C-alpha positions as CSV (number, residue, x, y, z in Angstrom):
1,M,0.1,0.1,-0.1
2,R,1.3,3.4,-1.3
3,P,2.8,5.3,2.1
4,E,0.0,7.9,3.5
5,I,2.3,10.9,3.0
6,L,2.5,10.8,-0.5
7,N,-1.3,10.6,-1.3
8,P,-1.7,14.6,-1.9
9,L,0.8,14.1,-4.6
10,F,-1.4,11.2,-6.1
11,G,-4.2,13.4,-6.3
12,E,-5.5,14.4,-10.0
13,T,-4.6,18.0,-10.7
14,Q,-8.0,19.0,-11.5
15,S,-8.3,18.9,-7.9
16,L,-6.4,22.0,-8.1
17,K,-7.6,25.5,-7.6
18,G,-8.5,26.9,-10.9
19,I,-8.1,23.5,-13.0
20,G,-11.6,23.2,-15.3
21,K,-12.5,21.5,-18.2
22,A,-10.6,23.9,-20.3
23,L,-7.0,23.3,-18.7
24,A,-7.6,19.4,-18.2
25,K,-7.1,18.4,-21.7
26,P,-4.1,20.4,-22.3
27,L,-2.6,19.0,-19.2
28,E,-3.5,15.7,-20.1
29,K,-2.1,16.0,-23.4
30,L,1.7,17.0,-21.5
31,R,0.6,14.0,-19.1
32,L,0.0,16.2,-16.0
33,T,-2.7,14.3,-15.0
34,R,-1.3,13.8,-11.2
35,V,0.3,16.8,-8.8
36,K,3.3,14.8,-8.2
37,D,3.4,15.1,-12.6
38,L,3.5,18.9,-12.4
39,L,6.6,18.6,-9.2
40,Y,8.5,16.7,-12.1
41,H,7.6,19.1,-15.0
42,K,10.9,20.4,-15.2
43,P,11.3,23.9,-16.8
44,S,12.8,24.0,-20.9
45,Y,14.9,27.2,-19.9
46,W,14.9,29.8,-18.0
47,M,13.8,33.3,-19.0
48,R,15.9,36.6,-18.3
49,R,14.7,39.6,-18.3
50,K,16.1,43.4,-18.6
51,R,14.1,46.1,-16.8
52,V,14.7,49.3,-19.4
53,Q,14.0,52.8,-19.0
54,E,14.3,53.5,-23.0
55,L,14.5,51.5,-26.1
56,D,18.0,51.4,-27.6
57,E,19.6,48.9,-30.2
58,A,21.9,47.8,-28.0
59,D,19.5,45.9,-26.1
60,V,18.3,44.0,-29.2
61,G,17.7,40.3,-29.0
62,L,17.3,40.7,-25.4
63,T,14.1,39.7,-23.6
64,I,13.2,43.6,-22.1
65,I,10.4,45.3,-19.4
66,A,9.5,48.9,-20.5
67,E,7.4,51.3,-20.3
68,V,5.6,52.8,-23.5
69,T,2.7,54.8,-24.5
70,P,0.9,53.3,-27.7
71,T,0.3,56.0,-30.5
72,D,-1.3,54.2,-33.7
73,Y,-2.6,51.3,-35.3
74,R,-1.5,49.8,-38.6
75,S,-3.2,47.4,-40.9
76,G,-2.1,46.4,-43.8
77,G,-4.6,44.0,-44.4
78,P,-6.7,40.5,-43.3
79,R,-3.4,38.7,-44.6
80,S,-1.0,41.1,-42.8
81,P,0.1,41.2,-39.2
82,F,-1.5,44.0,-37.2
83,R,0.8,46.6,-35.7
84,V,0.2,49.3,-32.8
85,Q,3.0,52.2,-33.0
86,A,4.2,52.6,-28.9
87,A,6.9,55.1,-27.8
88,D,9.1,55.1,-24.5
89,S,9.5,58.3,-22.5
90,Q,12.3,59.8,-24.5
91,G,10.6,59.0,-27.8
92,N,11.8,55.8,-28.9
93,I,9.2,54.1,-31.5
94,I,8.4,50.6,-31.2
95,S,6.3,48.8,-33.5
96,L,4.1,46.0,-31.6
97,T,3.1,43.4,-33.9
98,F,0.4,40.7,-33.3
99,F,-0.4,38.2,-36.0
100,G,-4.0,36.9,-36.4
101,R,-7.0,37.9,-37.8
102,N,-8.9,39.7,-34.7
103,T,-7.8,43.1,-34.4
104,G,-9.8,43.8,-31.3
105,W,-7.7,42.1,-28.7
106,P,-4.9,44.2,-29.3
107,K,-6.6,47.4,-29.5
108,K,-8.1,46.4,-26.2
109,L,-4.7,45.5,-24.4
110,L,-3.2,49.0,-25.9
111,P,-5.8,51.7,-26.3
112,L,-4.3,54.8,-27.8
113,G,-2.4,57.4,-25.2
114,E,-2.5,54.9,-22.1
115,S,1.0,54.3,-20.5
116,K,1.4,50.1,-20.4
117,I,4.2,47.9,-19.4
118,I,5.6,45.4,-22.3
119,S,7.5,42.5,-22.0
120,G,9.0,40.8,-25.0
121,K,12.1,40.2,-27.4
122,L,13.0,43.1,-28.7
123,E,14.2,42.7,-32.4
124,R,15.1,45.0,-35.2
125,Y,12.3,44.9,-38.1
126,G,13.9,46.7,-41.2
127,D,14.6,50.4,-40.0
128,E,12.4,49.9,-36.8
129,L,12.6,47.9,-33.0
130,Q,9.9,45.4,-33.1
131,M,8.1,42.7,-30.6
132,L,6.1,40.5,-31.5
133,H,3.1,39.5,-29.4
134,P,4.3,41.2,-26.3
135,E,3.4,40.7,-22.9
136,V,1.2,43.5,-21.7
137,L,0.1,44.7,-18.1
138,E,-1.1,47.8,-16.2
139,L,1.7,50.0,-14.6
140,A,0.9,48.8,-11.2
141,E,1.4,45.1,-12.3
142,E,4.9,45.4,-13.4
143,K,6.1,43.9,-9.9
144,D,4.0,41.0,-11.2
145,I,6.9,40.1,-14.0
146,A,10.1,38.4,-12.5
147,L,13.1,39.2,-14.4
148,V,14.8,35.5,-13.6
149,E,11.6,33.0,-14.7
150,P,11.2,29.5,-15.6
151,I,9.7,28.4,-19.1
152,Y,7.9,24.9,-19.3
153,P,6.8,22.9,-22.1
154,L,3.1,23.7,-23.1
155,S,0.4,22.9,-24.9
156,D,-2.3,24.9,-26.7
157,G,-4.8,26.5,-24.0
158,L,-2.1,26.4,-21.5
159,G,0.5,29.5,-21.0
160,N,3.3,29.9,-19.4
161,K,1.8,31.9,-16.7
162,R,-1.2,29.5,-15.9
163,M,1.4,26.8,-15.9
164,G,3.8,28.5,-13.3
165,Q,0.7,28.9,-11.1
166,L,0.0,25.2,-10.7
167,V,3.3,24.2,-10.9
168,K,3.2,26.2,-7.6
169,Q,0.5,25.1,-6.2
170,A,2.0,21.7,-6.6
171,V,5.3,22.8,-5.1
172,A,3.3,23.8,-1.9
173,M,2.2,20.5,-1.5
174,A,5.6,18.6,-1.9
175,P,5.7,17.1,1.8
176,E,9.1,16.8,3.8
177,L,10.6,13.3,2.8
178,P,12.9,10.9,5.2
179,E,16.4,10.5,3.2
180,W,17.0,7.2,1.5
181,I,20.1,8.6,-0.3
182,E,23.2,6.8,1.3
183,P,24.4,9.7,3.7
184,S,28.4,9.9,2.5
185,L,27.1,10.0,-1.1
186,L,24.6,13.0,-0.3
187,E,27.5,14.9,1.5
188,S,30.2,14.3,-1.4
189,K,27.6,16.0,-3.7
190,K,26.2,18.5,-1.6
191,W,22.6,17.7,-2.5
192,D,20.0,19.6,-0.8
193,S,16.8,17.2,1.0
194,W,14.1,16.1,-1.7
195,Q,11.6,18.7,-0.8
196,E,14.2,21.3,-0.8
197,S,15.5,20.5,-4.4
198,V,11.6,20.1,-6.0
199,I,11.6,23.8,-4.8
200,S,14.5,24.6,-6.2
201,L,13.8,23.1,-9.3
202,H,11.3,25.4,-9.9
203,G,13.1,28.4,-8.2
204,R,16.2,28.7,-9.8
205,E,18.4,27.5,-12.0
206,D,20.1,25.0,-10.1
207,A,21.5,22.1,-11.9
208,E,23.1,20.6,-9.4
209,Q,19.5,20.2,-7.3
210,C,18.1,18.8,-11.0
211,D,20.6,16.3,-10.6
212,R,19.8,15.1,-7.1
213,L,16.0,14.1,-8.8
214,A,17.3,12.9,-11.5
215,Y,19.2,10.6,-9.1
216,D,16.1,9.9,-7.2
217,E,14.3,8.8,-10.2
218,I,17.3,6.8,-11.1
219,F,18.3,5.1,-8.0
220,A,14.5,4.1,-7.4
221,N,14.6,2.3,-10.7
222,Q,17.9,0.2,-9.9
223,L,16.5,-0.6,-6.6
224,A,13.4,-2.0,-8.1
225,F,15.5,-4.2,-10.6
226,M,17.4,-5.4,-7.8
227,L,14.3,-6.2,-5.5
228,V,13.1,-8.7,-8.8
229,R,16.4,-9.8,-9.1
230,A,16.4,-11.3,-5.6
231,S,13.2,-12.5,-6.1
232,N,13.6,-14.5,-9.0
233,R,17.2,-15.7,-7.3
234,G,14.9,-16.9,-4.5
235,K,11.8,-18.7,-6.6
236,Q,12.5,-22.4,-7.5
237,G,12.3,-23.0,-11.2
238,V,12.8,-26.2,-13.3
239,S,16.2,-27.3,-14.7
240,I,16.0,-27.9,-18.0
241,Q,18.5,-29.9,-20.4
242,G,17.3,-31.1,-23.5
243,D,19.0,-34.3,-24.8
244,G,18.9,-32.5,-28.4
245,H,17.1,-34.9,-30.6
246,L,15.2,-31.6,-31.4
247,L,17.7,-29.3,-32.2
248,D,19.6,-32.4,-34.1
249,Q,16.8,-32.3,-36.9
250,I,16.4,-28.7,-37.8
251,S,17.6,-28.1,-41.2
252,L,19.0,-24.3,-41.3
253,P,20.0,-22.8,-44.9
254,F,23.3,-21.2,-42.4
255,E,25.5,-21.5,-40.4
256,L,24.9,-20.1,-37.2
257,T,27.1,-16.9,-36.3
258,G,29.6,-16.9,-33.6
259,A,27.5,-14.7,-31.7
260,Q,24.2,-16.9,-31.8
261,K,26.1,-19.6,-30.7
262,R,27.5,-17.7,-27.6
263,C,24.3,-16.4,-27.2
264,I,22.5,-19.8,-27.4
265,S,25.2,-21.4,-25.3
266,E,24.8,-18.4,-22.2
267,I,20.9,-19.0,-22.4
268,E,21.1,-23.0,-22.0
269,G,23.6,-22.1,-19.1
270,D,20.5,-20.6,-17.8
271,L,18.2,-23.3,-18.3
272,A,20.3,-25.8,-16.7
273,Q,20.0,-23.8,-13.3
274,S,17.3,-24.5,-10.8
275,S,16.9,-20.9,-10.3
276,P,14.4,-19.1,-13.4
277,M,16.4,-17.5,-15.9
278,L,15.6,-13.6,-16.7
279,R,17.8,-12.5,-19.6
280,L,17.6,-10.1,-22.1
281,L,18.7,-10.6,-26.0
282,Q,19.7,-7.9,-28.0
283,G,20.2,-7.9,-31.5
284,D,20.2,-5.3,-35.0
285,V,17.6,-6.0,-37.3
286,G,18.1,-9.3,-39.4
287,S,20.5,-10.8,-37.0
288,G,19.2,-14.1,-36.2
289,K,17.1,-13.4,-32.3
290,T,14.2,-15.8,-33.3
291,L,16.0,-18.7,-34.2
292,V,18.2,-18.5,-30.8
293,A,14.6,-18.4,-29.0
294,L,13.5,-21.1,-31.0
295,M,16.5,-23.1,-29.5
296,A,15.2,-22.1,-25.7
297,L,12.0,-23.1,-26.7
298,L,13.1,-26.5,-28.5
299,S,15.4,-27.3,-24.9
300,A,12.2,-26.9,-22.9
301,V,9.8,-29.2,-25.4
302,E,13.0,-32.1,-25.5
303,A,12.6,-32.3,-21.5
304,G,9.2,-32.6,-21.7
305,Y,8.0,-28.9,-20.7
306,Q,5.8,-26.1,-22.7
307,G,7.2,-22.9,-24.2
308,A,5.5,-19.5,-24.7
309,F,6.3,-16.9,-27.5
310,L,4.7,-13.4,-26.7
311,A,4.5,-11.0,-29.3
312,P,3.1,-7.0,-28.8
313,T,0.6,-7.0,-31.7
314,E,-1.3,-9.8,-33.4
315,I,0.5,-8.8,-37.2
316,L,3.5,-9.8,-35.5
317,A,2.6,-13.1,-34.0
318,R,1.4,-14.2,-36.7
319,Q,4.5,-13.3,-38.7
320,H,6.2,-15.0,-36.1
321,F,3.7,-18.4,-35.9
322,E,4.3,-18.6,-39.8
323,G,8.3,-18.4,-39.2
324,L,8.6,-20.9,-36.7
325,Q,6.1,-23.1,-38.9
326,K,8.5,-23.7,-41.4
327,L,11.9,-24.2,-39.2
328,L,9.9,-26.8,-37.3
329,I,8.4,-28.8,-40.7
330,G,9.2,-32.7,-40.3
331,L,10.2,-32.4,-36.0
332,P,7.2,-33.5,-33.9
333,V,6.6,-30.4,-32.6
334,N,2.7,-29.3,-31.4
335,L,2.6,-25.0,-32.4
336,A,-0.1,-23.0,-32.0
337,I,-0.9,-19.7,-32.0
338,L,-3.8,-17.7,-29.8
339,T,-4.6,-13.6,-30.1
340,G,-7.2,-11.7,-29.3
341,R,-9.2,-12.9,-32.9
342,D,-9.1,-16.5,-31.9
343,K,-12.9,-16.9,-30.8
344,G,-14.9,-20.2,-30.2
345,K,-14.4,-23.7,-31.0
346,I,-10.9,-22.5,-32.1
347,R,-9.8,-20.9,-28.9
348,E,-11.3,-23.9,-27.0
349,S,-9.2,-26.4,-28.5
350,T,-6.3,-24.2,-28.2
351,L,-7.0,-23.6,-24.3
352,M,-7.4,-27.2,-24.1
353,G,-4.1,-28.3,-26.0
354,L,-2.4,-26.4,-23.5
355,A,-3.9,-27.6,-20.3
356,D,-3.4,-31.2,-21.2
357,G,0.0,-30.5,-22.1
358,S,-0.5,-31.7,-25.9
359,I,0.7,-28.3,-27.5
360,D,4.7,-27.4,-27.1
361,I,4.7,-24.1,-28.0
362,L,2.3,-21.5,-28.0
363,V,2.9,-17.9,-29.6
364,G,0.5,-15.0,-29.3
365,T,-0.1,-11.9,-28.2
366,H,-1.1,-10.7,-24.4
367,A,-4.1,-13.2,-24.7
368,I,-1.5,-15.8,-24.0
369,F,-1.5,-14.7,-20.4
370,Q,-4.7,-14.2,-19.6
371,E,-7.1,-15.5,-16.8
372,K,-8.4,-18.0,-18.8
373,V,-5.1,-19.6,-20.0
374,H,-3.4,-22.1,-18.3
375,Y,-0.4,-24.1,-19.2
376,K,0.1,-27.7,-18.0
377,K,4.0,-27.3,-18.3
378,L,4.9,-23.8,-19.1
379,A,8.8,-23.8,-18.8
380,V,10.4,-21.6,-21.2
381,A,8.4,-17.9,-21.9
382,V,10.1,-15.9,-24.5
383,I,9.0,-12.1,-25.3
384,D,9.9,-10.3,-28.5
385,E,10.0,-6.2,-28.9
386,Q,10.5,-6.2,-24.8
387,H,10.2,-2.3,-24.6
388,K,6.1,-3.1,-25.2
389,F,6.0,-4.7,-22.4
390,G,6.6,-3.5,-18.2
391,V,7.6,-5.3,-16.2
392,S,4.6,-5.8,-14.2
393,Q,3.3,-7.8,-17.5
394,R,6.4,-9.9,-17.5
395,L,5.6,-11.0,-14.2
396,M,2.2,-11.8,-14.8
397,L,3.0,-14.3,-17.4
398,T,5.4,-16.3,-14.9
399,Q,2.9,-16.8,-12.6
400,K,1.1,-19.0,-15.2
401,A,3.2,-22.3,-14.1
402,E,3.7,-23.9,-10.8
403,K,7.3,-23.5,-10.9
404,S,8.4,-19.8,-12.0
405,P,9.5,-20.6,-16.2
406,H,12.8,-19.1,-17.5
407,L,12.1,-15.8,-19.4
408,L,13.7,-14.6,-22.6
409,A,13.1,-11.1,-23.5
410,M,14.1,-9.5,-27.1
411,T,14.6,-6.4,-28.5
412,A,15.4,-5.4,-31.9
413,T,16.3,-1.8,-31.0
414,P,19.9,-1.4,-29.7
415,I,20.5,0.4,-26.8
416,P,23.8,2.0,-25.8
417,R,25.7,0.1,-23.2
418,T,25.3,3.2,-20.3
419,L,21.6,2.9,-21.2
420,T,21.2,-1.0,-20.7
421,L,21.3,-0.9,-16.7
422,S,18.4,1.8,-16.4
423,Q,16.2,0.0,-18.8
424,Y,16.8,-4.1,-17.8
425,G,18.4,-3.9,-14.8
426,E,17.4,-6.9,-13.1
427,M,18.0,-8.8,-16.3
428,D,21.6,-10.7,-17.8
429,V,22.2,-9.1,-21.1
430,S,23.4,-11.3,-24.2
431,R,24.3,-9.3,-27.4
432,I,24.3,-10.7,-31.1
433,D,26.4,-8.4,-32.5
434,E,26.9,-9.6,-36.1
435,L,24.5,-10.5,-38.7
436,P,24.1,-13.7,-40.6
437,P,26.5,-14.8,-43.6
438,G,25.4,-13.0,-47.1
439,R,22.7,-10.7,-45.6
440,Q,23.2,-7.6,-47.8
441,A,24.0,-4.3,-46.6
442,I,21.1,-1.0,-47.3
443,E,22.2,1.0,-49.3
444,T,21.2,4.9,-48.1
445,R,21.0,7.6,-49.7
446,V,20.4,11.3,-48.5
447,I,18.2,13.6,-51.3
448,S,17.3,17.1,-51.0
449,D,13.5,17.4,-50.6
450,G,13.7,19.6,-53.7
451,R,14.3,16.6,-55.8
452,L,10.8,15.1,-54.9
453,P,9.5,14.6,-58.6
454,E,12.5,12.6,-59.3
455,V,11.9,10.5,-56.5
456,V,8.1,10.0,-57.0
457,D,9.4,9.0,-60.4
458,G,11.7,6.4,-59.6
459,L,9.1,5.2,-56.6
460,G,7.4,4.4,-59.7
461,R,9.6,2.5,-61.7
462,H,10.6,0.5,-58.7
463,M,6.8,-0.7,-58.6
464,A,6.4,-0.9,-62.3
465,S,9.4,-3.4,-61.9
466,G,7.4,-5.3,-59.1
467,G,8.8,-4.0,-56.4
468,Q,7.0,-2.6,-53.2
469,A,8.1,0.7,-50.5
470,Y,7.4,2.4,-47.3
471,W,7.1,6.3,-47.4
472,V,7.2,6.8,-43.8
473,C,6.2,10.7,-42.9
474,P,7.1,12.7,-40.6
475,L,6.2,13.8,-37.3
476,V,5.7,17.6,-37.7
477,E,5.2,18.5,-33.9
478,E,4.6,16.4,-30.9
479,S,1.0,15.1,-31.6
480,E,-0.4,12.2,-33.6
481,K,-2.4,14.4,-35.3
482,S,0.0,16.4,-37.2
483,D,1.8,13.3,-37.9
484,L,-1.2,11.8,-39.1
485,A,-2.0,14.6,-40.8
486,A,1.0,14.5,-42.8
487,A,0.5,10.7,-43.7
488,E,-2.7,11.1,-44.9
489,D,-2.0,14.0,-47.2
490,R,1.1,11.9,-48.8
491,A,-1.0,9.5,-49.0
492,A,-3.9,11.6,-50.8
493,A,-0.9,12.7,-53.6
494,L,0.6,9.5,-53.9
495,K,-3.2,8.0,-55.1
496,L,-3.3,10.9,-57.8
497,R,-0.2,8.9,-59.1
498,F,-0.7,5.5,-58.3
499,G,-4.1,4.8,-57.2
500,D,-5.2,1.9,-55.6
501,Q,-1.8,0.2,-55.4
502,V,-1.2,2.9,-52.3
503,G,-1.9,1.8,-48.6
504,L,-2.1,3.7,-45.2
505,V,-1.8,2.6,-41.5
506,H,-1.2,5.1,-38.8
507,G,-1.5,4.8,-35.1
508,R,-5.1,5.8,-34.6
509,M,-6.9,3.1,-36.6
510,K,-8.1,0.4,-35.0
511,G,-6.0,-3.1,-34.7
512,P,-8.3,-4.8,-37.1
513,E,-8.4,-2.3,-39.6
514,K,-4.2,-1.5,-39.3
515,D,-3.8,-5.3,-39.9
516,A,-6.1,-5.6,-42.8
517,E,-3.9,-2.8,-44.4
518,M,-0.7,-4.7,-43.4
519,E,-1.8,-8.3,-45.2
520,K,-3.0,-6.3,-48.3
521,F,1.1,-4.9,-48.5
522,Q,2.4,-8.4,-47.7
523,C,0.1,-10.0,-49.8
524,G,0.9,-7.7,-52.7
525,Q,-2.2,-5.9,-53.0
526,T,-1.1,-2.7,-52.3
527,R,2.3,-1.8,-53.4
528,L,3.3,1.1,-51.7
529,L,2.8,1.8,-47.9
530,V,2.7,5.2,-46.3
531,A,2.8,5.5,-42.6
532,T,3.7,7.1,-39.6
533,T,6.1,5.6,-37.3
534,V,3.8,2.8,-36.3
535,I,5.8,0.6,-38.7
536,E,8.9,0.9,-36.5
537,V,9.4,-2.9,-35.3
538,G,7.4,-6.0,-36.3
539,V,6.9,-5.5,-39.9
540,D,7.9,-8.4,-42.3
541,V,7.3,-8.1,-46.3
542,P,10.5,-9.8,-47.6
543,N,9.2,-8.2,-51.7
544,A,9.5,-4.8,-49.8
545,S,13.2,-3.3,-51.2
546,L,12.9,0.4,-51.0
547,M,12.2,2.8,-47.7
548,I,11.0,6.7,-48.2
549,I,11.6,8.8,-45.0
550,E,10.3,12.0,-45.6
551,A,11.9,15.0,-43.4
552,A,14.4,12.4,-42.2
553,D,16.4,15.5,-40.4
554,R,13.6,15.5,-38.1
555,F,13.8,11.8,-36.9
556,G,16.4,10.5,-34.5
557,L,19.6,8.0,-35.4
558,A,17.9,5.3,-33.4
559,Q,14.8,5.8,-35.0
560,L,15.4,6.5,-38.5
561,H,17.2,2.8,-38.2
562,Q,14.9,0.6,-36.9
563,L,12.7,2.4,-40.1
564,R,15.4,1.1,-42.6
565,G,15.4,-2.6,-41.3
566,R,11.9,-2.4,-42.5
567,V,13.8,-3.5,-45.7
568,G,16.3,-5.8,-46.8
569,R,14.3,-8.6,-45.4
570,G,14.5,-10.3,-48.7
571,D,17.1,-11.0,-51.6
572,V,16.9,-8.1,-53.4
573,K,19.3,-5.7,-53.2
574,S,17.7,-2.9,-50.7
575,N,17.5,1.0,-50.4
576,C,16.8,3.9,-48.2
577,L,16.4,7.4,-49.2
578,L,16.1,10.1,-46.6
579,L,14.8,13.3,-47.7
580,R,16.1,16.3,-46.2
581,G,14.9,20.0,-45.6
582,D,17.4,22.9,-47.2
583,T,18.8,23.9,-43.9
584,L,20.4,21.0,-41.5
585,S,21.5,21.5,-38.3
586,E,25.5,20.7,-37.6
587,T,23.3,17.8,-35.6
588,A,21.2,16.4,-38.0
589,R,23.9,16.7,-40.7
590,A,26.1,14.2,-38.8
591,R,22.4,11.8,-37.8
592,L,22.1,11.5,-41.7
593,S,26.1,11.2,-42.4
594,L,26.4,8.3,-40.1
595,L,23.5,6.5,-41.6
596,R,24.9,6.3,-44.9
597,E,28.1,5.3,-43.5
598,T,26.8,2.5,-41.2
599,N,24.3,-0.4,-40.9
600,D,25.5,-1.0,-37.4
601,G,22.3,-0.7,-35.0
602,F,24.8,-0.7,-31.9
603,K,27.1,1.9,-33.0
604,I,24.2,4.2,-34.3
605,A,22.4,4.4,-31.2
606,E,26.2,5.0,-29.2
607,E,26.2,7.8,-31.3
608,D,22.3,8.7,-31.0
609,L,23.1,9.2,-27.4
610,R,26.3,10.9,-27.5
611,L,25.1,13.4,-30.7
612,R,21.4,14.2,-28.2
613,G,22.4,14.5,-25.2
614,A,19.4,15.3,-23.1
615,G,17.3,15.4,-25.6
616,E,14.9,12.8,-26.2
617,L,16.5,9.5,-27.1
618,L,14.5,7.1,-28.5
619,G,14.8,4.1,-26.5
620,T,15.2,5.6,-22.9
621,R,11.3,4.7,-22.2
622,Q,11.9,1.3,-23.0
623,S,9.3,0.3,-19.9
624,G,5.7,-0.7,-20.6
625,D,5.6,0.7,-17.0
626,A,6.5,4.5,-15.5
627,G,9.6,5.3,-17.8
628,F,12.1,8.6,-16.4
629,R,10.1,11.7,-15.9
630,I,12.7,14.2,-15.1
631,A,16.2,12.0,-16.1
632,S,17.7,12.8,-19.4
633,P,20.2,10.3,-21.1
634,D,23.3,12.1,-20.1
635,Q,22.3,12.2,-16.2
636,I,21.9,8.3,-16.3
637,S,25.1,7.8,-18.1
638,Q,26.7,10.4,-15.2
639,L,24.7,8.7,-12.4
640,I,23.5,5.6,-12.8
641,A,26.7,3.9,-11.6
642,A,26.8,5.7,-7.9
643,A,22.4,4.6,-7.9
644,T,23.5,1.2,-8.7
645,D,26.0,0.9,-5.8
646,D,23.8,2.4,-3.7
647,A,20.6,0.3,-4.0
648,R,23.5,-2.7,-3.6
649,L,24.2,-0.7,-0.4
650,L,21.3,-0.9,1.4
651,L,20.2,-4.6,0.3
652,D,23.6,-5.6,1.1
653,R,24.5,-3.9,3.9
654,D,22.3,-1.1,5.3
655,G,19.2,-3.8,6.2
656,G,17.1,-3.9,3.1
657,L,13.9,-2.3,3.0
658,S,13.1,-3.4,6.5
659,S,15.8,-0.2,7.9
660,A,15.5,3.2,8.6
661,R,16.6,3.8,5.1
662,G,15.0,1.4,3.7
663,Q,12.0,2.6,4.9
664,A,12.5,5.5,3.2
665,A,13.1,4.3,-0.1
666,R,10.0,2.2,0.0
667,I,8.9,5.7,-0.4
668,A,11.2,6.6,-3.2
669,L,9.8,3.1,-5.1
670,Y,6.2,4.4,-4.6
671,L,7.0,8.0,-5.3
672,F,8.6,6.6,-8.8
673,E,6.1,4.3,-9.2
674,R,8.8,1.3,-8.9
675,D,6.6,-0.4,-5.9
676,W,6.3,-3.2,-8.5
677,G,9.3,-4.1,-6.5
678,V,7.7,-4.1,-2.9
679,S,4.9,-6.4,-4.3
680,L,7.6,-8.9,-4.8
681,I,8.9,-8.4,-1.3
682,R,5.6,-9.2,0.1
683,S,4.8,-11.8,-2.6
684,G,8.1,-13.9,-1.9
């Protein structure tokens, strides 16, 4: 049960003063649904304002506060901005510029002849000074403008001033919490208490206190993972040692790579132990993870047990089912599939086969660990695209057997070594870091979007020759709506050229509708699939050998690499075209250049971390449970070693969760929603 002292922080933001239905929507869009979310809503930057007595060219580029008097209104027509001419006490003129058709509200804000306080960035427009959409206050309200102010990430309908007021309410509710950080570490870092650090986060530019809050989140994460590992070691599993009679019968069209053999050996060592395996298998697109997973499942079947293979979507589950069927041809192995689509007699038959043990391996979606699904002797569970599932969902699967089954999680998203520990800290890690021999590298080219007509012509030739292609549309803003709009507009334009050969998939489609579009593309009914990033993982169409990514400079390196990995799955040489804008930042230029030079996902992931730093790095929110709210990738890199050591000290030296510091750490686990670690201790 959550500690009572935290209950106010888990209250809904709508309980705060001044929040009605109008504000609820933008808050939800920013994932600020609880008071604690506001506490950790980190300012994007700090606005510094300069108070000036008179307007001066020397201040161009600065954000200023000044007293001016409006003298004239100017409007150049319905499509031109509305300008208010104003003067300071010395007669210096400034143009206060407003975009939008409604000219009434600027006039109301700035009536002619009345002195007002304005605040905003001073710019030069032609021969005159200008300020775009200034903040306007009465003279008596000048004291309300702070010279240094936090500027927060916002959403439509929610301004910075209102956000600041909400954050202030939330900070006032932050209680004084007992200290969970080891005293000598706290002293060496010169960190304040948790409560003081929260106040500092919103009250002043203080990187050290922000580091402390990031550390807290990382510490809770690592402690929860250690509790999972400890609980897992204490559980009784089954020792699996197959006799090889099934593995020896598999006929492979190629030799296993050294990396595959190494990973299989590591997994076999885990399976032979009586404590259940908890291992992550990392491998780039096309590295052969599924084959390694099949070896583990067959070892279980050889020893008289069952295996389960969990995929995040129905279409991916069916792809795995068909792929495993081909590998198991001629083997006495009963393979079945179970998804949400399976109903009636088919479903009942599958459930009976699991319960009586006649089904050896089950492939499916989350349906395979629902309440009515019972296994006779489940011993090995494989989870594909691990980042789609949280720790709690993995634990649900392990409860489907009398003795805890061995668990192998797989991910095709290469993760920098510095971040693996923060996302899969409860697991041992195996890496397939080489591709099978003969697999062709995808040729990647960067092309200016000014050559779009040439690209479309080339696409037409590709489709006419029997090829298939993807066209991925950019995320214009941080909203699914704009992502969808870009895809719909591009699909409509391409349909004018290619007609019914063009399909469209996006994240707002319902599952069956999306699956139907994907099936049309898989069977060749459509030859071009226009999509948002929903195709980033789990799509396997061997005939698709061309990937076009529009506005590629807006994507992260790791995401571009994953999208590129949708092609190159057949025998035909594959190409990826990265369309870029005319103006590129140095970082964007470096990203696109690296993609052109290498197909190594692990190298790309490490470089993505280096290039993007504290920015939003694809892959940092891998868990289906709570992600990192405040800790940035570079803070994780810098602080995770200390946090891991601190968590280990708590468990090994300081008495665990039952000690005084442990009780404080228990509060941290609930605060950062890693309380599944606590529940394991309770249930274990």
